[in-house]
C-alpha positions as a printed Julia matrix, in Angstrom:
63×3 Matrix{Float64}:
 169.12  -71.48  -124.98
 169.72  -70.96  -121.26
 166.79  -70.01  -119.0
 167.52  -68.85  -115.46
 165.87  -66.78  -112.78
 167.97  -63.73  -111.86
 166.77  -64.05  -108.25
 166.53  -67.77  -107.45
 168.84  -69.65  -109.81
 171.92  -68.82  -107.69
 174.02  -67.99  -110.76
 175.36  -64.7   -112.09
 173.41  -64.0   -115.28
 176.22  -61.79  -116.62
 178.7   -64.68  -116.35
 176.33  -66.89  -118.34
 175.97  -64.18  -121.0
 179.76  -63.92  -121.27
 179.95  -67.66  -122.0
 177.02  -68.17  -124.4
 176.18  -64.66  -125.58
 173.35  -62.34  -124.63
 171.06  -63.67  -127.37
 171.18  -67.2   -125.9
 170.04  -66.27  -122.38
 166.47  -65.76  -121.22
 165.75  -64.59  -117.69
 162.59  -64.87  -115.66
 160.82  -67.19  -113.27
 161.61  -70.85  -113.95
 159.36  -72.22  -111.19
 162.09  -73.96  -109.19
 162.8   -71.62  -106.25
 160.94  -73.71  -103.69
 162.7   -76.92  -104.68
 166.29  -75.68  -104.77
 167.41  -73.1   -102.22
 171.21  -73.42  -102.41
 171.9   -75.2   -105.7
 172.59  -73.5   -109.01
 169.61  -74.3   -111.22
 168.38  -73.43  -114.69
 167.24  -74.83  -118.01
 169.84  -75.66  -120.64
 168.24  -76.39  -124.02
 164.92  -77.11  -122.29
 166.39  -79.56  -119.77
 166.43  -78.73  -116.04
 170.02  -78.73  -114.79
 170.83  -78.7   -111.08
 174.41  -78.29  -109.91
 175.89  -78.0   -106.44
 177.19  -74.48  -107.07
 177.57  -71.72  -109.65
 181.02  -72.89  -110.77
 179.72  -76.35  -111.73
 176.71  -74.85  -113.5
 178.95  -72.57  -115.57
 181.17  -75.55  -116.46
 178.08  -77.4   -117.69
 177.21  -74.47  -119.95
 180.76  -74.35  -121.31
 180.62  -77.96  -122.57
C-alpha cells in the first residue's frame, strides 16, 4: 500500500497508480509537509520513504 498526500508529497498520484494500481494507493494527509518541502515523500507499506525527487520515489515503488 502506498500512502501519499496529493498536495505535499511532491509526486504525481496518477503515475503511482499506473505503477501499482489504483487499489494500492491511498491519498490524504500524511503529516510530513512541514518536514519535507522539496523531497518526494510518502509511505510505502507503512514505512516513510523520502527521496530527492519524484523520479527516485517512483523507482523505489517499482522495486
